[in-house]
N, C-alpha and C positions, 0 to 999 in steps of 0.2 A: 081649566080657564074658560071664561066666557067672553064673548066679544059683542059689541053693539056700537052703533053710532050714538054719540051724545046729541040730544036735541040742540038745534041752533040756539045760541045764547047771544043776547044783544050786548055789545060793548061799544059805546058811542053809537056810531051809525052803522057799524059792521055786524053782520050775522055770520058767525063762523061755526060750521058743524065740524066737530073735532072727533077724530078717530082715536079712541084710547085703547090701551092694551095692557095685558098682564103678561109678564115674561117668565116663562119657565125654561131654565137652561139645562138641557140634558144632552148627553152624548147621542148623536144621531145613530139610528140603527143601521143606516146605509153608509158605512165608512167609505169615504171617497179616496181615490188615488191622488197623490200629490199633483198639483198643477206644475210645480217645479220644486225640487228639494230646497232651493234657496228662497222660495217665496214664503212658506209657512213652516212653523215648527210642527213636530209630531202632535203636541198637545193642541195646537191651533187647528190642525187637520181633523183631529178627533172630535172637536166641538166641546161645548160646555163652558162654564164660567171660570174654571180654575186657572186658565191661562191668562186671564186679564183682570183678576180681582184687584190688583194693585192700581188699576186705572180708575177705580170707582171710589167715591168718598166712603170712608169707613169700611171699604171692601164689601159693600153691599150693592146688589143690583137695584135699580129704581123700581118702585112700586107703581105699576101701570095696570090698573084693573081692566077687565073685560076684553079678552083677546083670543080665545082658543081657535075660533074658526078662521082666523087670519094666518094660521100656520106659522106662528112666530118662532124663530130660532135665534139663539144667541151665537154670535161669531166673534172670535177674538183675533185681533191683530196686534202688532208690536206696540202701537201708540194709540189705538182706539178700539172701542167696543161697539158692536152693531147688534141691534135687535131687528132682524130681517123678516119680512112677511112673504110667505109663499103665495099669497093671494094678490097683493098689490105689486109684487115683484120688485119691491124697493125696500130700503131700510125704513123703519118706522121711528127709529131713534139711534143716534150715534153719540157716544160719550167719549170725550177726550180729557186727559189730564195734562195740562200745560204748565211748564215751569220756565223760569228764566234761562236755565241751562239748555233745555230743549229748544227754545227759540233761538238761542245762539248757535246751536248745532244745525238747526234747520236753515239758517241764513245761507243762501248760496247753494243749497243742495240742488243738484240738477234734476229737473222733472223727467220722469220716464216717458210720460204720455203714451204708455202701452196699456190701453184699456182691455179688460178681459172679463168674461163671465166667471163668477166665483165657482171654483170646482168643488167646494164643500157643500154646494146645494144641488138637489136634483134638477135636471133640465126643466122639468115642469114647474119648478118653484122660483126660477130666476129669469132675469132679463138677459137678452143676447145683444151682441153688437148690432145685428140687423134691426132690432126693434127701434133703435135710435136713428138709423140712417133715413134721411129724407123726412124725418118727423117734424122738423122745425124747432126742436128742443135740444139744448145742450145736455150732455151727461154731467150733471152738476154734483160736484163733491160735497159731502156733508162734513167729513174730516178733510180739510183742505190739503192739497199737495204741499203748499208752502209751510205747513206745520210739521212736516215729516223730517226727523233728525238724521236719517241715514238712508242708504240706497234701498235696503229691504223694506223699510217702512214706507218709503216713497212708492215702491212697486206695489205694495199691498193697498195703498190708497187708491189705486186705479182699478180695483175690482169693482164690477158693476153693483155689488152689494153695498157699496158706499156711495151710490149715485141715485139721483132722482131726475126725472125730466124737468128741466128748468128753462124758463124763458131766457134766450141768449143775452139780451140786454140786462135783465135782472142779474144773471149770473156774473156778468163781467163788470157790472157797475155797482149797484147798491149792495149786493151780497158780498162782492169782493171788498168793498169799503168796510162793511161790517166785520169781515174776517180780519182785515188789517187792524181795525180798532181793537179787536180782541187780542191780537198778537202784541200790540203796543202795551196793552194793560198787563198781559202776562209777563212781559219783559221787565216791568217795574214792580210787580207784585212781590211780596215777601215770601210767599210760599206757593203751594199748588193752586191752580185755577182750573176748575172743572167746567167743561163746555158741553151742553146738551143741544143737539141740533136734530131737526126732523121735519117731515112734511105734515100738512094738514089737508083734509079733503072736505069740501062743502058742496052740497047739492049734487047734481048729476056729474059723475066723475068721467072725465075724458081719459081715454086709453090709447096707447100707441103700440104699433107693431103686432106681430103674430102672437106674441106672448101676452098682449093686452096689459102693458105696464101702465099703472095708474099715474096720472099727472096731478101733482099737488095744486090746490088752489092757493095755498099759503105755505110759507116756510117759517119755522121759528128757530131762534137761538137763545138759549138761557145760559147765563154765566154765573157761576158760584165760586166765590173767593173763600176758601175754607178757613184761612187764617183770619181774615176780617169778618167772617160769618155774614157776608152780604151777598145779595143776588139781584140780578136785573135781567130783563129779557126784551127781545124784539120779535114781533109777529108781522110778517110782510106778505102782501099778496104776490103771487108768482106771475107778475106782469112787468112789462117794460117800463111803466110809469111809476113803479113803487118808489116811495121816498123813505129815507131813514130819519124817523122822528125821534122824539125823546124816548128813552128806555122806559119799559113798563116795570112797575114794582112787582114783586113776586106774587102778591095777592091778586093783582090785576091779571097776571099771566094765568094763575089757577082758575080764575073766574072765566077767562076767555076760552081756555082750552079744556077745562075739566080735568087737568092732569096735575098731580101733586108729586112732581119728580124729586123734590127735596124732602119728602116725608121722613121724619126722624132725624134730620140733620140740624145742627145748631144754626140759627138764623137770627141775627140781631139787627140787621139793617137791610133795606131793600131799595132798589133803584140806584143808578150810578150817578 
């Protein structure tokens, strides 16, 4: 794999330098001891894509070129897949498969609020709880706690491998509204809805904590309705004054980010 920053692209008045990546999912050579036997299955602890292929459209990992130097590792949880970077100490991509039944199961599920560093990652590759303390940033979920259908999935969602440093107002207002909108859509969809979420980095990157966790300048969320073969996206600055505007068509999302996350998937309509 190779990695590089894509040169800034102009979309409207915004210049967004996007980090793109290629994901190779292999079992880590350093098998980690379980964080807790009830938190992850043996397959999830061992790493690799086999434990969560069912969460991905057509059981295929997204094609995200240019990433080896970012130390990307695939991590599987019960209800989401993470492509995590040992350089940024954040997820670079989280993929969820949402269904009406899952949203019904998730309704009313009690939050664990027990954040923890992911034990499947080497200490040098991951964020710690201390990195966020006093930083001024929230530990922002990419797979939301409110999407988790049971207690174990809820617990897994609080791993720091599912978090990015997020402006508190952004996290609790505009991003929360976007997450709610996606859940409402999934509840009325005829089939599976795949959600891709991740950070974007532009210009000089701000870092927090002893582990130098990268702070995104933007966050994106791409929604793909497999039954309807339609997709739309939002790219939002990681700021308190971010506004939720009209969704982007998939072609716009690709031009803005340089990422073709839906490559090879049927797509007949775009924008919501």
